[in-house]
Kinemage of the C-alpha trace (Angstrom):
@kinemage 1
@onewidth
@group {chain A} dominant
@subgroup {mainchain}
@vectorlist {calphas} color= white
{ca met a 1} P -45.105 -63.785 -21.744
{ca val a 2} L -41.709 -64.700 -20.352
{ca arg a 3} L -40.602 -68.289 -20.901
{ca ala a 4} L -38.863 -69.969 -17.963
{ca val a 5} L -35.485 -71.540 -18.649
{ca thr a 6} L -33.169 -73.643 -16.539
{ca leu a 7} L -29.568 -72.650 -15.964
{ca pro a 8} L -26.965 -75.414 -15.802
{ca val a 9} L -25.912 -75.680 -12.144
{ca asn a 10} L -23.000 -77.679 -10.755
{ca thr a 11} L -23.746 -78.551 -7.122
{ca trp a 12} L -20.588 -80.668 -6.790
{ca val a 13} L -18.318 -77.718 -5.979
{ca ser a 14} L -16.118 -77.057 -2.978
{ca ala a 15} L -16.328 -74.090 -0.640
{ca glu a 16} L -13.084 -72.845 -2.178
{ca ala a 17} L -14.596 -72.988 -5.691
{ca met a 18} L -17.657 -71.054 -4.526
{ca ala a 19} L -15.482 -68.419 -2.850
{ca gln a 20} L -13.310 -68.160 -5.974
{ca glu a 21} L -16.438 -67.591 -8.076
{ca ile a 22} L -17.360 -64.654 -5.823
{ca val a 23} L -13.970 -62.913 -5.776
{ca gly a 24} L -12.834 -63.651 -9.331
{ca ala a 25} L -9.617 -64.863 -10.898
{ca glu a 26} L -7.563 -61.869 -9.730
{ca val a 27} L -7.762 -63.005 -6.089
{ca thr a 28} L -6.429 -66.271 -4.660
{ca val a 29} L -8.646 -68.052 -2.155
{ca val a 30} L -6.533 -69.908 0.403
{ca gly a 31} L -9.314 -71.252 2.596
{ca ala a 32} L -13.092 -71.306 2.744
{ca ser a 33} L -15.844 -73.237 4.441
{ca tyr a 34} L -19.512 -73.801 3.738
{ca ser a 35} L -22.049 -75.037 6.254
{ca gly a 36} L -25.251 -76.191 4.689
{ca asp a 37} L -26.857 -78.784 2.502
{ca asp a 38} L -24.688 -79.473 -0.558
{ca arg a 39} L -27.811 -79.462 -2.737
{ca ala a 40} L -28.596 -75.863 -1.728
{ca ser a 41} L -25.562 -74.275 -3.382
{ca gly a 42} L -23.710 -74.420 -6.644
{ca ile a 43} L -22.204 -72.528 -9.536
{ca his a 44} L -24.349 -71.776 -12.580
{ca ser a 45} L -22.912 -71.542 -16.084
{ca asp a 46} L -24.025 -70.376 -19.540
{ca gly a 47} L -26.099 -67.510 -18.139
{ca asp a 48} L -25.351 -65.277 -21.139
{ca thr a 49} L -26.501 -67.977 -23.562
{ca val a 50} L -29.438 -69.468 -21.666
{ca ser a 51} L -30.853 -66.261 -20.232
{ca pro a 52} L -29.189 -63.170 -21.764
{ca gly a 53} L -29.797 -60.016 -19.783
{ca ala a 54} L -31.412 -61.843 -16.864
{ca thr a 55} L -28.281 -63.096 -15.115
{ca pro a 56} L -25.587 -60.767 -13.799
{ca gly a 57} L -22.898 -62.812 -15.534
{ca asp a 58} L -22.214 -65.908 -17.574
{ca ser a 59} L -21.424 -67.834 -14.394
{ca gly a 60} L -22.099 -67.212 -10.743
{ca leu a 61} L -22.797 -68.574 -7.306
{ca ile a 62} L -26.255 -69.782 -6.339
{ca val a 63} L -27.206 -70.260 -2.690
{ca thr a 64} L -30.776 -71.190 -1.816
{ca his a 65} L -32.814 -72.660 1.012
{ca gly a 66} L -34.141 -75.273 -1.408
{ca gly a 67} L -32.416 -77.172 -4.194
{ca ala a 68} L -29.992 -75.595 -6.630
{ca gln a 69} L -29.967 -78.547 -9.013
{ca thr a 70} L -30.574 -78.154 -12.713
{ca gly a 71} L -34.040 -79.321 -13.730
C-alpha cells in the first residue's frame, strides 16, 4: 500500500516567484500577475526527499482549486 506524505508548500510567494519557478533560472521574469485565492497556489520543496519518483522535480508550482497549504 502506498503511504501518503505531505510536501512542504510555501503559499506566501509572489506571482513573479511562481512564474520564475515555471521558467527556471535561465530566464528572467520581469512581470507576472496571479488572480486567485492566495491559499490555492504555492511552491513545493523537497519533492525528491519526501516523495522520490512521484514529483517531477525537487521543487515546483502547485495551483489548485482548494488549499495548497502543507498539512
